LODRENMAR-15903 format. One record per atom (N, C-alpha, C): residue in three letters; residue number from 1; x, y, z. Coordinates in nm, 2 decimals, always signed. Each point is the difference from the previous one (the first is absolute). Layout:
REM LODRENMAR-15903
{atom ala,NUM,{X,Y,Z}}
...
//
This chain:
REM LODRENMAR-15903
{atom unk,1,{+25.61,+30.20,+32.43}}
{atom unk,1,{+0.14,+0.04,+0.03}}
{atom unk,1,{+0.00,+0.13,+0.08}}
{atom unk,2,{-0.11,+0.05,+0.04}}
{atom unk,2,{+0.00,+0.12,+0.07}}
{atom unk,2,{+0.05,-0.01,+0.15}}
{atom unk,3,{-0.02,-0.11,+0.06}}
{atom unk,3,{+0.04,-0.02,+0.14}}
{atom unk,3,{+0.05,-0.14,+0.02}}
{atom unk,4,{+0.10,-0.02,+0.09}}
{atom unk,4,{+0.05,-0.12,+0.04}}
{atom unk,4,{-0.01,-0.01,+0.16}}
{atom unk,5,{-0.02,-0.11,+0.05}}
{atom unk,5,{+0.00,-0.01,+0.15}}
{atom unk,5,{+0.12,-0.09,+0.04}}
{atom unk,6,{+0.05,+0.04,+0.11}}
{atom unk,6,{+0.11,-0.08,+0.07}}
{atom unk,6,{-0.07,-0.07,+0.12}}
{atom unk,7,{+0.03,-0.13,+0.02}}
{atom unk,7,{-0.06,-0.07,+0.11}}
{atom unk,7,{+0.02,+0.07,+0.14}}
{atom unk,8,{+0.11,+0.08,+0.01}}
{atom unk,8,{+0.03,+0.07,+0.12}}
{atom unk,8,{-0.09,+0.11,+0.03}}
{atom unk,9,{-0.10,+0.03,-0.09}}
{atom unk,9,{-0.10,+0.11,+0.02}}
{atom unk,9,{+0.03,+0.13,-0.07}}
{atom unk,10,{+0.10,+0.00,-0.08}}
{atom unk,10,{+0.03,+0.12,-0.08}}
{atom unk,10,{-0.07,-0.01,-0.14}}
{atom unk,11,{-0.03,+0.12,-0.05}}
{atom unk,11,{-0.06,+0.01,-0.13}}
{atom unk,11,{+0.10,+0.07,-0.09}}
{atom unk,12,{+0.01,-0.06,-0.12}}
{atom unk,12,{+0.08,+0.07,-0.11}}
{atom unk,12,{-0.09,+0.05,-0.10}}
{atom unk,13,{+0.02,+0.13,-0.03}}
{atom unk,13,{-0.08,+0.07,-0.10}}
{atom unk,13,{+0.08,+0.10,-0.08}}
{atom unk,14,{-0.05,+0.04,-0.12}}
{atom unk,14,{+0.08,+0.10,-0.07}}
{atom unk,14,{+0.00,+0.13,+0.09}}
{atom unk,15,{+0.10,+0.08,-0.03}}
{atom unk,15,{+0.01,+0.13,+0.07}}
{atom unk,15,{-0.11,+0.10,-0.04}}
{atom unk,16,{-0.05,+0.08,+0.10}}
{atom unk,16,{-0.10,+0.09,-0.02}}
{atom unk,16,{+0.04,+0.14,+0.04}}
{atom unk,17,{-0.06,+0.11,-0.05}}
{atom unk,17,{+0.03,+0.13,+0.04}}
{atom unk,17,{-0.02,+0.02,+0.16}}
{atom unk,18,{-0.09,-0.08,+0.06}}
{atom unk,18,{-0.01,+0.01,+0.15}}
{atom unk,18,{+0.13,-0.05,+0.07}}
{atom unk,19,{+0.09,-0.06,-0.07}}
{atom unk,19,{+0.12,-0.05,+0.06}}
{atom unk,19,{+0.11,+0.10,+0.01}}
{atom unk,20,{-0.02,+0.12,-0.05}}
{atom unk,20,{+0.10,+0.10,+0.00}}
{atom unk,20,{+0.06,+0.02,+0.14}}
{atom unk,21,{-0.07,+0.01,+0.11}}
{atom unk,21,{+0.06,+0.02,+0.13}}
{atom unk,21,{+0.10,-0.11,+0.04}}
{atom unk,22,{-0.04,-0.13,-0.03}}
{atom unk,22,{+0.09,-0.11,+0.02}}
{atom unk,22,{+0.12,+0.01,-0.08}}
{atom unk,23,{-0.01,+0.03,-0.13}}
{atom unk,23,{+0.12,+0.02,-0.08}}
{atom unk,23,{+0.09,+0.10,+0.05}}
{atom unk,24,{-0.05,+0.12,+0.04}}
{atom unk,24,{+0.08,+0.10,+0.05}}
{atom unk,24,{+0.07,-0.04,+0.13}}
{atom unk,25,{-0.07,-0.07,+0.09}}
{atom unk,25,{+0.07,-0.06,+0.12}}
{atom unk,25,{+0.11,-0.09,-0.04}}
{atom unk,26,{-0.02,-0.09,-0.10}}
{atom unk,26,{+0.10,-0.10,-0.04}}
{atom unk,26,{+0.12,+0.07,-0.06}}
{atom unk,27,{-0.02,+0.09,-0.09}}
{atom unk,27,{+0.11,+0.07,-0.07}}
{atom unk,27,{+0.07,+0.10,+0.08}}
{atom unk,28,{-0.05,+0.03,+0.12}}
{atom unk,28,{+0.06,+0.10,+0.09}}
{atom unk,28,{+0.12,-0.06,+0.07}}
{atom unk,29,{+0.00,-0.13,+0.01}}
{atom unk,29,{+0.11,-0.07,+0.07}}
{atom unk,29,{+0.13,+0.01,-0.07}}
{atom unk,30,{+0.11,+0.02,+0.07}}
{atom unk,30,{+0.13,+0.01,-0.06}}
{atom unk,30,{+0.04,-0.12,-0.09}}
{atom unk,31,{-0.03,-0.12,+0.05}}
{atom unk,31,{+0.03,-0.12,-0.07}}
{atom unk,31,{-0.07,-0.01,-0.13}}
{atom unk,32,{-0.12,+0.04,-0.01}}
{atom unk,32,{-0.08,-0.01,-0.12}}
{atom unk,32,{+0.05,+0.10,-0.10}}
{atom unk,33,{+0.02,+0.13,+0.04}}
{atom unk,33,{+0.05,+0.10,-0.09}}
{atom unk,33,{+0.13,-0.04,-0.06}}
{atom unk,34,{+0.09,-0.07,+0.08}}
{atom unk,34,{+0.13,-0.04,-0.05}}
{atom unk,34,{-0.01,-0.11,-0.11}}
{atom unk,35,{-0.10,-0.08,+0.01}}
{atom unk,35,{-0.01,-0.12,-0.08}}
{atom unk,35,{-0.08,+0.02,-0.13}}
{atom unk,36,{-0.07,+0.11,-0.02}}
{atom unk,36,{-0.08,+0.02,-0.11}}
{atom unk,36,{+0.06,+0.11,-0.09}}
{atom unk,37,{-0.03,-0.01,-0.13}}
{atom unk,37,{+0.05,+0.09,-0.10}}
{atom unk,37,{-0.10,+0.12,-0.01}}
{atom unk,38,{-0.10,+0.00,+0.07}}
{atom unk,38,{-0.10,+0.10,-0.01}}
{atom unk,38,{-0.05,+0.05,+0.14}}
{atom unk,39,{+0.01,+0.13,+0.02}}
{atom unk,39,{-0.05,+0.06,+0.12}}
{atom unk,39,{-0.15,+0.01,+0.00}}
{atom unk,40,{-0.07,-0.03,+0.10}}
{atom unk,40,{-0.14,+0.02,+0.02}}
{atom unk,40,{-0.01,+0.08,+0.13}}
{atom unk,41,{-0.02,+0.13,-0.01}}
{atom unk,41,{+0.00,+0.09,+0.11}}
{atom unk,41,{-0.12,+0.09,+0.02}}
{atom unk,42,{-0.09,-0.01,-0.10}}
{atom unk,42,{-0.12,+0.08,+0.02}}
{atom unk,42,{-0.12,-0.08,-0.07}}
{atom unk,43,{-0.12,+0.06,+0.01}}
{atom unk,43,{-0.12,-0.07,-0.05}}
{atom unk,43,{+0.01,-0.02,-0.15}}
{atom unk,44,{+0.05,+0.10,-0.07}}
{atom unk,44,{+0.01,-0.02,-0.15}}
{atom unk,44,{+0.10,-0.11,-0.04}}
{atom unk,45,{+0.11,-0.01,+0.08}}
{atom unk,45,{+0.09,-0.10,-0.03}}
{atom unk,45,{-0.05,-0.14,+0.03}}
{atom unk,46,{-0.08,-0.01,+0.11}}
{atom unk,46,{-0.06,-0.13,+0.04}}
{atom unk,46,{-0.11,-0.04,-0.11}}
{atom unk,47,{-0.08,+0.10,-0.04}}
{atom unk,47,{-0.10,-0.04,-0.11}}
{atom unk,47,{+0.07,-0.04,-0.13}}
{atom unk,48,{+0.11,+0.06,-0.03}}
{atom unk,48,{+0.08,-0.04,-0.12}}
{atom unk,48,{+0.05,-0.14,+0.02}}
{atom unk,49,{+0.05,-0.03,+0.12}}
{atom unk,49,{+0.05,-0.13,+0.02}}
{atom unk,49,{-0.11,-0.11,-0.02}}
{atom unk,50,{-0.12,+0.03,+0.06}}
{atom unk,50,{-0.11,-0.09,-0.02}}
{atom unk,50,{-0.04,-0.01,-0.15}}
{atom unk,51,{+0.00,+0.11,-0.07}}
{atom unk,51,{-0.04,+0.00,-0.14}}
{atom unk,51,{+0.10,-0.09,-0.08}}
{atom unk,52,{+0.13,+0.01,+0.04}}
{atom unk,52,{+0.10,-0.09,-0.07}}
{atom unk,52,{-0.03,-0.15,+0.03}}
{atom unk,53,{-0.04,-0.03,+0.12}}
{atom unk,53,{-0.03,-0.14,+0.03}}
{atom unk,53,{-0.12,-0.05,-0.08}}
{atom unk,54,{-0.10,+0.09,-0.02}}
{atom unk,54,{-0.12,-0.03,-0.08}}
{atom unk,54,{+0.04,-0.02,-0.14}}
{atom unk,55,{+0.09,+0.08,-0.06}}
{atom unk,55,{+0.05,-0.01,-0.14}}
{atom unk,55,{+0.07,-0.14,-0.01}}
{atom unk,56,{+0.09,-0.03,+0.09}}
{atom unk,56,{+0.07,-0.13,-0.01}}
{atom unk,56,{-0.09,-0.12,+0.00}}
{atom unk,57,{-0.11,+0.01,+0.08}}
{atom unk,57,{-0.10,-0.11,+0.00}}
{atom unk,57,{-0.07,-0.01,-0.13}}
{atom unk,58,{-0.04,+0.12,-0.06}}
{atom unk,58,{-0.06,+0.00,-0.13}}
{atom unk,58,{+0.09,-0.05,-0.11}}
{atom unk,59,{+0.13,+0.02,+0.01}}
{atom unk,59,{+0.09,-0.04,-0.10}}
{atom unk,59,{+0.04,-0.15,+0.02}}
{atom unk,60,{-0.04,-0.06,+0.12}}
{atom unk,60,{+0.04,-0.13,+0.04}}
{atom unk,60,{+0.15,-0.02,+0.02}}
{atom unk,61,{+0.07,+0.10,+0.04}}
{atom unk,61,{+0.14,-0.01,+0.03}}
{atom unk,61,{+0.03,+0.00,+0.15}}
{atom unk,62,{-0.09,+0.04,+0.08}}
{atom unk,62,{+0.02,+0.00,+0.14}}
{atom unk,62,{-0.13,+0.01,+0.07}}
{atom unk,63,{+0.00,-0.06,+0.12}}
{atom unk,63,{-0.12,+0.00,+0.08}}
{atom unk,63,{+0.03,+0.03,+0.15}}
{atom unk,64,{-0.03,+0.12,+0.04}}
{atom unk,64,{+0.02,+0.04,+0.14}}
{atom unk,64,{-0.13,-0.01,+0.08}}
{atom unk,65,{+0.01,-0.05,+0.12}}
{atom unk,65,{-0.11,-0.01,+0.09}}
{atom unk,65,{+0.02,+0.07,+0.13}}
{atom unk,66,{-0.09,+0.07,+0.05}}
{atom unk,66,{+0.00,+0.05,+0.13}}
{atom unk,66,{-0.04,-0.11,+0.10}}
{atom unk,67,{+0.08,-0.02,+0.10}}
{atom unk,67,{-0.04,-0.10,+0.10}}
{atom unk,67,{-0.07,+0.07,+0.11}}
{atom unk,68,{-0.12,-0.04,+0.02}}
{atom unk,68,{-0.09,+0.08,+0.09}}
{atom unk,68,{-0.04,-0.08,+0.12}}
{atom unk,69,{+0.00,+0.06,+0.12}}
{atom unk,69,{-0.04,-0.07,+0.12}}
{atom unk,69,{-0.15,+0.02,+0.03}}
{atom unk,70,{-0.04,-0.05,+0.11}}
{atom unk,70,{-0.14,+0.00,+0.04}}
{atom unk,70,{-0.06,+0.14,+0.00}}
{atom unk,71,{+0.08,+0.10,+0.04}}
{atom unk,71,{-0.05,+0.14,+0.01}}
{atom unk,71,{-0.01,+0.07,-0.14}}
{atom unk,72,{+0.04,-0.08,-0.11}}
{atom unk,72,{-0.02,+0.06,-0.13}}
{atom unk,72,{+0.11,+0.09,-0.05}}
{atom unk,73,{+0.11,+0.01,+0.08}}
{atom unk,73,{+0.11,+0.08,-0.03}}
{atom unk,73,{+0.11,-0.08,-0.07}}
{atom unk,74,{+0.06,+0.05,-0.11}}
{atom unk,74,{+0.11,-0.06,-0.06}}
{atom unk,74,{+0.12,-0.01,+0.09}}
{atom unk,75,{+0.05,-0.12,+0.03}}
{atom unk,75,{+0.12,-0.02,+0.09}}
{atom unk,75,{+0.13,-0.03,-0.08}}
{atom unk,76,{-0.02,-0.02,-0.13}}
{atom unk,76,{+0.12,-0.03,-0.08}}
{atom unk,76,{-0.04,-0.03,-0.14}}
{atom unk,77,{+0.10,-0.04,-0.08}}
{atom unk,77,{-0.01,-0.03,-0.14}}
{atom unk,77,{+0.07,-0.13,-0.03}}
{atom unk,78,{-0.06,-0.08,-0.09}}
{atom unk,78,{+0.07,-0.11,-0.06}}
{atom unk,78,{-0.03,+0.01,-0.15}}
{atom unk,79,{+0.10,-0.04,-0.08}}
{atom unk,79,{-0.01,+0.02,-0.14}}
{atom unk,79,{+0.08,-0.10,-0.08}}
{atom unk,80,{-0.05,-0.03,-0.11}}
{atom unk,80,{+0.08,-0.08,-0.10}}
{atom unk,80,{+0.01,+0.09,-0.12}}
{atom unk,81,{+0.13,+0.03,-0.04}}
{atom unk,81,{+0.03,+0.08,-0.11}}
{atom unk,81,{+0.09,-0.07,-0.10}}
{atom unk,82,{+0.04,+0.07,-0.10}}
{atom unk,82,{+0.08,-0.06,-0.11}}
{atom unk,82,{-0.05,-0.13,-0.04}}
{atom unk,83,{-0.13,-0.01,-0.01}}
{atom unk,83,{-0.07,-0.12,-0.04}}
{atom unk,83,{+0.04,-0.04,-0.15}}
{atom unk,84,{+0.06,-0.12,-0.01}}
{atom unk,84,{+0.04,-0.04,-0.13}}
{atom unk,84,{-0.08,-0.12,-0.04}}
{atom unk,85,{-0.09,+0.01,-0.09}}
{atom unk,85,{-0.09,-0.11,-0.04}}
{atom unk,85,{+0.07,-0.10,-0.09}}
{atom unk,86,{+0.11,+0.04,-0.07}}
{atom unk,86,{+0.08,-0.10,-0.08}}
{atom unk,86,{+0.06,-0.10,+0.09}}
{atom unk,87,{+0.05,+0.04,+0.12}}
{atom unk,87,{+0.07,-0.09,+0.09}}
{atom unk,87,{-0.08,-0.03,+0.12}}
{atom unk,88,{-0.12,+0.06,+0.01}}
{atom unk,88,{-0.09,-0.02,+0.12}}
{atom unk,88,{+0.07,+0.03,+0.13}}
{atom unk,89,{+0.06,+0.12,+0.01}}
{atom unk,89,{+0.07,+0.04,+0.12}}
{atom unk,89,{-0.05,+0.14,+0.04}}
{atom unk,90,{+0.03,+0.03,+0.12}}
{atom unk,90,{-0.03,+0.13,+0.06}}
{atom unk,90,{+0.09,+0.04,+0.12}}
{atom unk,91,{+0.02,+0.12,+0.03}}
{atom unk,91,{+0.08,+0.05,+0.11}}
{atom unk,91,{-0.09,+0.05,+0.11}}
{atom unk,92,{+0.01,-0.05,+0.12}}
{atom unk,92,{-0.08,+0.03,+0.11}}
{atom unk,92,{+0.07,+0.11,+0.09}}
{atom unk,93,{-0.08,+0.09,+0.04}}
{atom unk,93,{+0.05,+0.10,+0.10}}
{atom unk,93,{-0.11,+0.02,+0.11}}
{atom unk,94,{+0.05,+0.06,+0.11}}
{atom unk,94,{-0.09,+0.02,+0.11}}
{atom unk,94,{+0.05,+0.11,+0.09}}
{atom unk,95,{-0.09,+0.06,+0.07}}
{atom unk,95,{+0.04,+0.10,+0.11}}
{atom unk,95,{-0.12,+0.01,+0.09}}
{atom unk,96,{+0.02,+0.05,+0.12}}
{atom unk,96,{-0.10,+0.03,+0.09}}
{atom unk,96,{+0.02,+0.13,+0.07}}
{atom unk,97,{-0.11,+0.06,+0.05}}
{atom unk,97,{+0.02,+0.12,+0.07}}
{atom unk,97,{+0.07,-0.03,+0.13}}
{atom unk,98,{+0.07,+0.10,+0.06}}
{atom unk,98,{+0.07,-0.03,+0.13}}
{atom unk,98,{-0.09,-0.06,+0.10}}
{atom unk,99,{-0.12,+0.05,+0.02}}
{atom unk,99,{-0.09,-0.05,+0.10}}
{atom unk,99,{-0.04,-0.14,-0.02}}
{atom unk,100,{+0.01,-0.05,-0.12}}
{atom unk,100,{-0.05,-0.14,-0.03}}
{atom unk,100,{+0.12,-0.10,+0.01}}
{atom unk,101,{+0.12,+0.04,+0.01}}
{atom unk,101,{+0.11,-0.09,+0.00}}
{atom unk,101,{-0.01,-0.10,+0.12}}
{atom unk,102,{+0.04,-0.12,-0.02}}
{atom unk,102,{+0.00,-0.10,+0.10}}
{atom unk,102,{-0.14,-0.06,+0.03}}
{atom unk,103,{-0.10,+0.03,-0.08}}
{atom unk,103,{-0.13,-0.05,+0.02}}
{atom unk,103,{-0.04,-0.11,-0.10}}
{atom unk,104,{+0.09,-0.04,-0.08}}
{atom unk,104,{-0.02,-0.11,-0.10}}
{atom unk,104,{-0.07,+0.05,-0.13}}
{atom unk,105,{-0.01,+0.13,-0.02}}
{atom unk,105,{-0.06,+0.06,-0.12}}
{atom unk,105,{+0.07,-0.04,-0.12}}
{atom unk,106,{+0.13,+0.02,-0.01}}
{atom unk,106,{+0.07,-0.03,-0.12}}
{atom unk,106,{+0.00,-0.15,-0.04}}
{atom unk,107,{+0.04,-0.09,+0.09}}
{atom unk,107,{-0.01,-0.14,-0.04}}
{atom unk,107,{-0.14,-0.05,-0.04}}
{atom unk,108,{-0.10,+0.05,+0.07}}
{atom unk,108,{-0.14,-0.04,-0.04}}
{atom unk,108,{-0.03,+0.05,-0.14}}
{atom unk,109,{+0.04,+0.12,-0.02}}
{atom unk,109,{-0.03,+0.06,-0.13}}
{atom unk,109,{+0.08,-0.06,-0.12}}
{atom unk,110,{+0.12,-0.03,+0.03}}
{atom unk,110,{+0.09,-0.07,-0.10}}
{atom unk,110,{-0.05,-0.14,-0.03}}
{atom unk,111,{-0.04,-0.07,+0.10}}
{atom unk,111,{-0.06,-0.14,-0.03}}
{atom unk,111,{-0.12,+0.01,-0.08}}
{atom unk,112,{-0.10,+0.09,+0.03}}
{atom unk,112,{-0.12,+0.02,-0.08}}
{atom unk,112,{+0.03,+0.04,-0.14}}
{atom unk,113,{+0.10,+0.09,-0.01}}
{atom unk,113,{+0.04,+0.05,-0.14}}
{atom unk,113,{+0.05,-0.12,-0.08}}
{atom unk,114,{+0.09,-0.08,+0.06}}
{atom unk,114,{+0.06,-0.11,-0.07}}
{atom unk,114,{-0.11,-0.10,-0.05}}
{atom unk,115,{-0.09,-0.03,+0.09}}
{atom unk,115,{-0.11,-0.10,-0.04}}
{atom unk,115,{-0.07,+0.06,-0.12}}
{atom unk,116,{-0.03,+0.13,+0.00}}
{atom unk,116,{-0.07,+0.06,-0.11}}
{atom unk,116,{+0.08,+0.00,-0.12}}
{atom unk,117,{+0.13,+0.04,+0.01}}
{atom unk,117,{+0.09,+0.00,-0.12}}
{atom unk,117,{+0.01,-0.13,-0.07}}
{atom unk,118,{+0.02,-0.11,+0.08}}
{atom unk,118,{+0.01,-0.13,-0.06}}
{atom unk,118,{-0.14,-0.05,-0.06}}
{atom unk,119,{-0.11,+0.04,+0.07}}
{atom unk,119,{-0.13,-0.05,-0.06}}
{atom unk,119,{-0.05,+0.10,-0.09}}
{atom unk,120,{-0.03,+0.13,+0.04}}
{atom unk,120,{-0.07,+0.10,-0.08}}
{atom unk,120,{+0.08,+0.04,-0.12}}
{atom unk,121,{+0.13,+0.02,+0.02}}
{atom unk,121,{+0.09,+0.05,-0.11}}
{atom unk,121,{+0.06,-0.12,-0.08}}
{atom unk,122,{+0.01,-0.11,+0.06}}
{atom unk,122,{+0.06,-0.12,-0.06}}
{atom unk,122,{+0.15,+0.01,+0.00}}
{atom unk,123,{+0.06,+0.07,+0.09}}
{atom unk,123,{+0.15,+0.01,+0.00}}
{atom unk,123,{+0.06,-0.12,+0.06}}
{atom unk,124,{+0.12,-0.03,-0.03}}
{atom unk,124,{+0.07,-0.12,+0.05}}
{atom unk,124,{+0.11,+0.04,+0.11}}
{atom unk,125,{+0.06,+0.11,-0.02}}
{atom unk,125,{+0.12,+0.04,+0.08}}
{atom unk,125,{-0.02,+0.14,+0.05}}
{atom unk,126,{+0.01,+0.02,+0.14}}
{atom unk,126,{+0.00,+0.13,+0.06}}
{atom unk,126,{+0.13,+0.02,+0.07}}
{atom unk,127,{+0.06,+0.12,-0.02}}
{atom unk,127,{+0.12,+0.03,+0.06}}
{atom unk,127,{-0.01,+0.12,+0.09}}
{atom unk,128,{+0.08,+0.02,+0.09}}
{atom unk,128,{+0.01,+0.12,+0.08}}
{atom unk,128,{+0.14,+0.01,+0.05}}
{atom unk,129,{+0.04,+0.12,+0.05}}
{atom unk,129,{+0.13,+0.03,+0.05}}
{atom unk,129,{-0.01,+0.10,+0.11}}
{atom unk,130,{+0.10,-0.02,+0.09}}
{atom unk,130,{+0.01,+0.10,+0.12}}
{atom unk,130,{+0.15,+0.02,+0.02}}
{atom unk,131,{+0.03,+0.12,+0.06}}
{atom unk,131,{+0.14,+0.03,+0.03}}
{atom unk,131,{+0.04,-0.10,+0.11}}
{atom unk,132,{+0.13,-0.04,-0.01}}
{atom unk,132,{+0.05,-0.10,+0.10}}
{atom unk,132,{+0.00,+0.06,+0.14}}
{atom unk,133,{+0.00,+0.13,+0.01}}
{atom unk,133,{-0.01,+0.06,+0.14}}
{atom unk,133,{-0.14,+0.03,+0.04}}
{atom unk,134,{-0.10,-0.07,-0.05}}
{atom unk,134,{-0.14,+0.02,+0.04}}
{atom unk,134,{-0.05,-0.14,+0.04}}
{atom unk,135,{+0.03,-0.04,+0.12}}
{atom unk,135,{-0.05,-0.14,+0.04}}
{atom unk,135,{-0.15,-0.01,+0.02}}
{atom unk,136,{-0.07,+0.11,+0.02}}
{atom unk,136,{-0.15,+0.00,+0.01}}
{atom unk,136,{-0.06,-0.04,-0.13}}
{atom unk,137,{+0.06,+0.06,-0.11}}
{atom unk,137,{-0.06,-0.03,-0.13}}
{atom unk,137,{+0.04,-0.15,-0.04}}
{atom unk,138,{+0.11,-0.05,+0.05}}
{atom unk,138,{+0.03,-0.14,-0.03}}
{atom unk,138,{-0.10,-0.09,+0.07}}
{atom unk,139,{-0.03,+0.04,+0.13}}
{atom unk,139,{-0.10,-0.08,+0.07}}
{atom unk,139,{-0.14,+0.00,-0.08}}
{atom unk,140,{-0.04,+0.11,-0.05}}
{atom unk,140,{-0.12,+0.00,-0.08}}
{atom unk,140,{+0.01,-0.09,-0.12}}
{atom unk,141,{+0.11,+0.00,-0.07}}
{atom unk,141,{+0.02,-0.08,-0.12}}
{atom unk,141,{-0.01,-0.15,+0.04}}
{atom unk,142,{+0.07,-0.04,+0.10}}
{atom unk,142,{+0.00,-0.14,+0.05}}
{atom unk,142,{-0.14,-0.04,+0.05}}
{atom unk,143,{-0.06,+0.08,+0.08}}
{atom unk,143,{-0.14,-0.03,+0.05}}
{atom unk,143,{-0.10,+0.00,-0.11}}
{atom unk,144,{+0.03,+0.06,-0.11}}
{atom unk,144,{-0.09,+0.00,-0.11}}
{atom unk,144,{+0.02,-0.12,-0.10}}
{atom unk,145,{+0.10,-0.09,+0.03}}
{atom unk,145,{+0.02,-0.11,-0.08}}
{atom unk,145,{+0.10,+0.02,-0.11}}
{atom unk,146,{+0.08,+0.10,+0.01}}
{atom unk,146,{+0.10,+0.03,-0.11}}
{atom unk,146,{+0.14,-0.05,+0.05}}
{atom unk,147,{+0.06,-0.09,-0.08}}
{atom unk,147,{+0.13,-0.06,+0.04}}
{atom unk,147,{+0.11,+0.09,-0.05}}
{atom unk,148,{+0.10,+0.02,+0.09}}
{atom unk,148,{+0.12,+0.08,-0.04}}
{atom unk,148,{+0.07,-0.07,-0.12}}
{atom unk,149,{+0.05,+0.08,-0.09}}
{atom unk,149,{+0.07,-0.06,-0.12}}
{atom unk,149,{+0.14,+0.06,-0.02}}
{atom unk,150,{+0.03,+0.11,+0.06}}
{atom unk,150,{+0.14,+0.05,-0.01}}
{atom unk,150,{+0.01,+0.15,+0.02}}
{atom unk,151,{+0.12,+0.05,-0.01}}
{atom unk,151,{+0.03,+0.14,+0.02}}
{atom unk,151,{+0.03,+0.07,-0.13}}
{atom unk,152,{-0.07,+0.11,-0.03}}
{atom unk,152,{+0.03,+0.08,-0.11}}
{atom unk,152,{+0.09,+0.12,+0.06}}
{atom unk,153,{+0.13,-0.01,-0.03}}
{atom unk,153,{+0.09,+0.10,+0.06}}
{atom unk,153,{-0.02,+0.14,-0.06}}
{atom unk,154,{+0.00,+0.10,+0.10}}
{atom unk,154,{-0.01,+0.14,-0.04}}
{atom unk,154,{-0.11,+0.03,-0.09}}
{atom unk,155,{-0.11,-0.06,+0.01}}
{atom unk,155,{-0.11,+0.02,-0.09}}
{atom unk,155,{-0.08,+0.13,+0.02}}
{atom unk,156,{-0.01,+0.04,+0.12}}
{atom unk,156,{-0.08,+0.13,+0.02}}
{atom unk,156,{+0.09,+0.11,+0.05}}
{atom unk,157,{-0.03,+0.12,-0.05}}
{atom unk,157,{+0.07,+0.12,+0.05}}
{atom unk,157,{-0.09,+0.10,+0.05}}
{atom unk,158,{+0.02,+0.04,+0.13}}
{atom unk,158,{-0.07,+0.11,+0.06}}
{atom unk,158,{+0.10,+0.11,+0.03}}
{atom unk,159,{-0.01,+0.11,-0.06}}
{atom unk,159,{+0.10,+0.10,+0.01}}
{atom unk,159,{+0.13,-0.04,-0.06}}
{atom unk,160,{+0.10,+0.00,+0.08}}
{atom unk,160,{+0.13,-0.05,-0.05}}
{atom unk,160,{+0.04,-0.14,+0.05}}
{atom unk,161,{-0.09,-0.06,+0.07}}
{atom unk,161,{+0.03,-0.13,+0.06}}
{atom unk,161,{-0.07,-0.11,-0.08}}
{atom unk,162,{+0.07,-0.11,-0.03}}
{atom unk,162,{-0.05,-0.11,-0.07}}
{atom unk,162,{-0.03,-0.12,+0.10}}
{atom unk,163,{-0.10,-0.07,-0.02}}
{atom unk,163,{-0.04,-0.11,+0.09}}
{atom unk,163,{-0.02,-0.13,-0.08}}
{atom unk,164,{+0.05,-0.11,+0.07}}
{atom unk,164,{-0.03,-0.13,-0.05}}
{atom unk,164,{-0.14,-0.04,+0.03}}
{atom unk,165,{-0.06,-0.08,-0.09}}
{atom unk,165,{-0.14,-0.04,+0.01}}
{atom unk,165,{+0.00,-0.16,+0.00}}
{atom unk,166,{-0.08,-0.05,+0.10}}
{atom unk,166,{-0.03,-0.14,+0.00}}
{atom unk,166,{-0.13,-0.03,-0.08}}
{atom unk,167,{+0.01,-0.08,-0.10}}
{atom unk,167,{-0.11,-0.04,-0.09}}
{atom unk,167,{-0.07,-0.12,+0.06}}
{atom unk,168,{-0.13,+0.00,-0.01}}
{atom unk,168,{-0.08,-0.11,+0.04}}
{atom unk,168,{-0.10,-0.03,-0.11}}
{atom unk,169,{-0.05,-0.13,-0.01}}
{atom unk,169,{-0.10,-0.03,-0.10}}
{atom unk,169,{-0.10,-0.10,+0.06}}
{atom unk,170,{-0.11,+0.00,-0.06}}
{atom unk,170,{-0.11,-0.10,+0.03}}
{atom unk,170,{-0.05,-0.05,-0.14}}
{atom unk,171,{-0.01,-0.13,-0.01}}
{atom unk,171,{-0.06,-0.05,-0.13}}
{atom unk,171,{-0.14,-0.06,+0.02}}
{atom unk,172,{-0.07,+0.00,-0.10}}
{atom unk,172,{-0.14,-0.05,+0.00}}
{atom unk,172,{-0.01,-0.14,+0.05}}
{atom unk,173,{+0.10,-0.08,-0.02}}
{atom unk,173,{-0.01,-0.14,+0.04}}
{atom unk,173,{+0.09,-0.03,+0.13}}
{atom unk,174,{+0.04,+0.11,+0.07}}
{atom unk,174,{+0.06,-0.02,+0.13}}
{atom unk,174,{-0.10,-0.07,+0.10}}
{atom unk,175,{+0.06,-0.08,+0.09}}
{atom unk,175,{-0.09,-0.07,+0.10}}
{atom unk,175,{-0.08,+0.10,+0.08}}
{atom unk,176,{+0.06,+0.12,+0.03}}
{atom unk,176,{-0.07,+0.10,+0.08}}
{atom unk,176,{-0.14,+0.04,-0.05}}
{atom unk,177,{-0.02,-0.02,-0.13}}
{atom unk,177,{-0.12,+0.04,-0.06}}
{atom unk,177,{-0.11,-0.11,+0.02}}
{atom unk,178,{+0.03,-0.11,+0.06}}
{atom unk,178,{-0.09,-0.11,+0.01}}
{atom unk,178,{-0.03,-0.03,+0.15}}
{atom unk,179,{+0.05,+0.08,+0.09}}
{atom unk,179,{-0.02,-0.02,+0.14}}
{atom unk,179,{-0.14,+0.04,+0.04}}
//
């Protein structure tokens, strides 16, 4: 469970202290800082973020993976959190550094994560959501085999503005898993 590979040539592995520069680049973008409840703006904050991901993995409540390219640099993150073993469900999230956007990093990572979650964790249902004004995230969800299921009205709040979220899901027995 230490590493996963995506057929597209990306490696998924747990986050390491060497990933601090990639984390700082990712969290420096305005979009990322707006969407997270936690600021990561220095080395200590990045190391704390990595330590939290390690604790979640140890507690079996969440699994975050760095998506790494050929050069060995973390290009993004894919995760399954809110793992519920009573219902065999999990919540998927993803992000990429600005330099990695449009290179297929997120869809490749999410597809590899889903295969692992259905097989390695034995989950049955994976969900994810994106703001309805974020078509790039919607493309990632669809390219990753997640079917749209509906709109959660005013689900997210950033500052004083509320956003609708489109929810997607992928099931262990969906046809996409057998292609």
